[in-house]
VEXLUM-563332 format. One record per residue (C-alpha): residue in one letter; residue number from 1; x, y, z. Coordinates in Angstrom, 1 decimal. Each point is the difference from the previous one (the first is absolute). Layout:
# VEXLUM-563332
 residu num     c1     c2     c3
      A NUM      X      Y      Z
...
***
This chain:
# VEXLUM-563332
 residu num     c1     c2     c3
      M   1  -26.1   -7.7   91.6
      E   2    3.1   -0.8    2.0
      C   3    0.9    2.5    2.9
      W   4    3.4    1.4    1.8
      R   5   -1.4    1.9    2.9
      H   6    2.1    1.5    2.5
      T   7   -0.5   -0.8    3.9
      V   8   -1.4    2.8    2.3
      S   9    2.3    0.6    2.3
      V  10   -0.4    2.5    3.6
      E  11    4.0    0.6   -0.4
      M  12   -1.1    1.5   -3.6
      P  13   -3.3    1.9    0.6
      E  14    0.2    2.4   -2.6
      R  15    0.0   -3.1   -2.5
      S  16   -3.4   -1.5    1.2
      V  17   -1.4    1.2   -3.4
      R  18    1.7   -0.1   -3.1
      P  19   -0.7    0.4   -4.0
      A  20   -0.6   -3.0   -1.9
      V  21    1.5   -1.1   -3.5
      L  22   -1.9   -2.6   -2.2
      V  23    2.5   -1.7   -2.6
      I  24   -1.7   -0.6   -3.3
      P  25    2.4   -2.5   -1.6
      G  26    0.3   -0.2   -4.1
      G  27   -0.3   -2.8   -2.8
      G  28   -1.9    1.4   -2.4
      Y  29   -3.6   -1.2    1.7
      S  30    1.8   -3.6   -1.1
      Y  31    1.6   -0.8    3.2
      I  32    1.2    1.7    3.1
      S  33    3.9    1.1    0.0
      D  34    1.6   -1.3    3.5
      R  35    2.8    2.3   -0.7
      E  36   -2.5    3.2    1.1
      C  37   -1.7   -1.9    2.7
      E  38    2.3   -0.7    3.2
      P  39    2.9    2.0   -1.0
      V  40   -1.6    3.2   -0.3
      A  41   -2.2   -0.8    3.0
      S  42    2.8   -0.7    2.3
      A  43    1.4    3.5   -1.5
      F  44   -2.8    2.3    1.0
      F  45   -0.7   -2.4    3.4
      A  46    3.8    1.0    1.0
      K  47   -0.9    3.7   -0.5
      G  48   -2.7   -0.4    2.5
      F  49   -3.4    0.1   -2.3
      H  50   -2.0   -3.6    0.4
      V  51   -0.4   -1.1   -3.2
      F  52   -2.1   -2.7   -1.7
      V  53    0.3   -1.9   -3.2
      L  54   -2.9   -0.6   -2.1
      R  55   -0.2   -3.0   -2.2
      Y  56   -2.8    0.5   -2.5
      A  57   -1.9   -1.7   -2.6
      V  58    2.0   -0.8   -3.2
      G  59    0.3   -2.1   -3.3
      K  60   -3.3   -0.9   -0.7
      D  61   -1.3    1.0    3.4
      A  62    0.6    3.8   -1.1
      D  63   -2.8    0.9   -2.0
      K  64   -3.5    1.4    1.3
      G  65    2.0    2.4    2.0
      R  66    1.5   -2.4    2.7
      P  67    3.3    1.6    0.2
      F  68   -1.8    3.6    0.8
      M  69   -2.5   -1.5    2.5
      N  70    2.8   -1.9    1.8
      A  71    2.2    3.3    0.6
      M  72   -3.1    2.0    1.0
      A  73   -1.0   -2.8    2.2
      A  74    3.5    0.1    1.6
      I  75   -0.1    3.8    0.3
      V  76   -3.3    0.0    1.9
      M  77    1.0   -3.0    2.4
      L  78    3.3    1.8    1.0
      R  79   -2.3    3.2    0.6
      R  80   -2.5   -1.9    2.0
      K  81    2.8   -2.0    1.8
      A  82    1.6    3.2    0.6
      E  83   -0.8    0.6    3.7
      D  84    0.6   -4.1    1.0
      W  85    3.2    0.2   -2.4
      G  86    1.7    3.1    1.5
      I  87   -0.2    2.0   -3.8
      A  88   -0.6    3.3   -0.6
      A  89   -3.0    0.0   -2.3
      S  90    0.7    2.6   -1.6
      K  91    3.4   -1.2   -1.2
      I  92   -0.3   -2.8   -2.0
      A  93    1.9   -0.1   -3.0
      V  94    0.4   -2.3   -2.7
      C  95    3.1   -0.9   -2.1
      G  96   -0.3   -2.3   -3.1
      F  97    2.7   -1.0   -2.5
      S  98   -0.6   -0.6   -3.9
      A  99   -3.4   -1.4   -0.4
      G 100   -0.5    0.4    4.0
      G 101    1.1    3.5   -0.3
      H 102   -3.4    0.3   -2.7
      L 103   -1.9   -1.7    2.7
      A 104    0.9    2.4    2.6
      A 105   -0.4    3.2   -1.8
      A 106   -3.2   -1.3   -1.2
      S 107   -1.2   -0.1    3.8
      G 108    1.0    3.6    0.1
      I 109   -2.0    0.7   -3.3
      L 110   -2.8   -2.4   -0.9
      S 111   -0.9   -0.1    4.0
      H 112   -3.6    1.5   -0.8
      T 113   -1.0   -3.0   -2.0
      K 114   -3.6   -1.0    0.8
      E 115    0.2   -3.5   -0.6
      W 116    3.2   -0.6    1.8
      L 117   -1.6    2.0    2.9
      Y 118   -2.7   -2.1    0.3
      E 119    1.5   -3.2   -0.5
      V 120    2.8    1.0    2.9
      G 121   -2.6    1.6    2.3
      C 122    1.5    3.2    0.5
      T 123   -0.6    3.8    0.0
      E 124    1.9    2.2   -3.0
      G 125    2.6    1.2    2.4
      E 126    0.4   -2.7    2.4
      N 127    2.1   -2.3   -3.0
      L 128    2.5    3.6   -1.3
      P 129    3.4   -0.4    1.2
      N 130    1.5    3.1    1.2
      A 131    3.6   -0.3   -1.9
      V 132    1.0   -2.2   -3.3
      I 133    3.5   -1.4   -0.7
      L 134    0.8   -1.0   -3.2
      G 135    2.7   -1.8   -1.8
      Y 136    0.1   -0.4   -3.6
      P 137   -3.6    0.0   -0.2
      V 138   -2.3   -1.2   -2.5
      I 139   -2.1    2.8   -0.8
      T 140   -1.7    0.0   -3.4
      S 141   -1.7   -2.3   -2.5
      G 142    1.7    1.6   -3.1
      Q 143    2.6    0.6   -2.3
      Y 144    2.1   -0.8    2.9
      G 145   -1.7   -2.4    2.1
      H 146    0.8   -3.0    1.2
      R 147   -2.1   -2.1   -1.9
      Q 148   -0.3   -3.2    2.6
      S 149   -1.0    2.1    2.7
      F 150   -2.8    0.8   -1.8
      E 151   -0.9   -3.1   -1.4
      N 152   -0.1   -2.0    3.1
      L 153   -2.7    3.1    1.1
      G 154   -2.0   -1.5   -2.5
      S 155    0.9    2.6   -2.9
      T 156   -0.4   -1.2   -3.6
      K 157    2.0    2.5   -1.7
      P 158    1.7    3.4    0.8
      D 159   -3.1    2.3   -0.6
      D 160   -2.9   -2.0    1.3
      E 161   -2.2    1.2    3.1
      I 162    2.0   -2.0    2.7
      A 163    3.7    1.4   -1.4
      Q 164   -1.6    3.4    0.2
      N 165   -1.7   -0.2    3.5
      Y 166    3.5   -1.5    1.5
      S 167    2.1    2.7   -2.2
      L 168    0.7    2.1    3.1
      E 169    1.4    2.8   -1.3
      R 170   -3.4    0.8   -1.5
      H 171   -1.8   -0.3    3.6
      I 172    2.2    2.4    2.6
      T 173   -2.1    2.8    1.6
      A 174    0.8    2.4    2.6
      N 175   -0.6   -2.7    2.8
      T 176    2.4   -2.5   -1.5
      P 177    2.3   -0.3    3.7
      P 178    3.6    1.3   -0.4
      V 179    2.4   -2.0   -2.0
      F 180    3.6   -0.8   -0.4
      V 181    1.1   -2.1   -2.7
      W 182    3.7   -1.2   -1.4
      H 183    0.7   -1.6   -3.5
      T 184    3.3   -0.7   -2.3
      V 185    0.0    1.3   -2.9
      E 186    1.5   -3.1   -1.8
      D 187   -2.5   -2.0    1.5
      K 188   -1.3   -2.5   -2.9
      S 189   -3.1   -1.8    1.5
      V 190   -1.8    3.3    1.2
      P 191    0.8    2.7   -1.9
      V 192    1.0    3.4    2.0
      E 193   -2.9    1.7   -1.7
      N 194   -2.3   -1.8    2.1
      T 195    1.4    2.0    2.8
      L 196    0.2    3.2   -2.3
      L 197   -3.9    0.2   -0.4
      L 198   -0.4   -0.7    3.2
      I 199    1.9    2.9    1.6
      E 200   -1.2    2.2   -3.0
      A 201   -3.7   -0.7    1.2
      L 202    0.6    0.5    3.4
      R 203    1.7    3.5   -0.7
      R 204   -3.2    0.4   -1.9
      N 205   -2.1   -0.6    2.7
      R 206    2.2    1.7    2.5
      V 207    0.7   -3.2    2.1
      P 208    3.2   -0.1    2.3
      F 209    2.3   -2.1   -1.5
      E 210    3.5   -0.5    0.0
      A 211    1.8   -2.1   -2.9
      H 212    3.6   -1.2   -0.7
      L 213    1.2   -1.7   -3.0
      F 214    3.3   -2.0   -0.5
      E 215    2.0   -0.3   -2.6
      K 216    1.2   -3.4    0.0
      G 217   -1.6   -3.1    1.4
      A 218   -2.3   -3.0   -1.2
      H 219   -3.5   -0.6    1.1
      G 220   -1.3   -1.6    3.0
      G 221    2.8    1.6    2.5
      S 222   -2.0   -0.2    3.1
      I 223    2.3    1.5    2.6
      C 224    3.4   -0.6   -2.1
      S 225    1.7   -2.0    1.9
      A 226    2.1   -3.4    0.2
      E 227   -2.7   -1.5    2.0
      V 228   -2.7    0.1   -3.1
      G 229    2.3   -0.5   -2.8
      R 230    0.3    3.7   -1.2
      E 231    2.7    1.7    2.2
      D 232    0.2    3.6   -1.6
      S 233    2.0    2.7    1.8
      E 234   -1.5    2.7   -2.8
      C 235   -3.5   -1.3    0.6
      S 236   -0.1   -1.0    3.8
      P 237   -0.3    3.8    1.2
      W 238   -3.7   -0.3   -0.8
      F 239   -0.9   -1.9    3.3
      D 240    1.5    2.7    2.3
      M 241   -1.5    2.7   -2.3
      A 242   -3.3   -1.3    0.4
      V 243   -0.1   -0.5    3.6
      R 244    1.4    3.6    0.5
      W 245   -2.7    1.4   -2.0
      L 246   -2.8   -2.5    1.7
      S 247    1.5    1.3    3.6
      C 248   -0.5    3.1   -0.8
      L 249   -3.7   -0.4   -1.3
      F 250   -0.8   -1.6    2.6
      S 251    1.7    1.6    2.6
      F 252    1.8   -3.2    1.4
      K 253    3.6    0.1    1.0
      V 254    2.3   -2.9   -1.1
***
């Protein structure tokens, strides 16, 4: 896990404790997308958040729930190190993109999985993020699923047990943390129906959420800047929208 932490200064006593954002890049559970790592972390850091980037198990190492345990362990570490690292333990957000969005969402939806709790060595709740931010996330294993992601997780066909267990719209409950999500309607890699299924399930379970759908824009926009090679003035407002949402949720002035 990589980290960007602010130094505590006697000149800024009101910033001695800050919220944290755990950035989870995408890559179809095949690789880690660099354009969704440091550029995203730097943007959140500039807004005053402590930021951490999770590099989780991918490819042949992504089966048997390893990425989910990686995310769970990272959240637990942030919470256990909160006092030492100046983190507000009740203000830990995850921010994921594409397959990393699936992993970020799963950290808030599948956090009760007993096998993972045992392997990580934590109690239920200790591993639960307080907010979830998603960009063009993989959600469903069904008709609109990103098949490669689920295959890397060990699924052999769309309706097998693994696929159903990781099809997140099936598992949302009232205990799911608040969600901010954005997607583009013309996304050809991860169809917008993934987000539509997500917000339908959130709404049904009365989970607070904010959703933004942009008409234009390709998959993998990250922060939609020249830095990431995806400059897009139509979609780039998502970041400021997410920061506003998160700062309001966490009562943290930016």
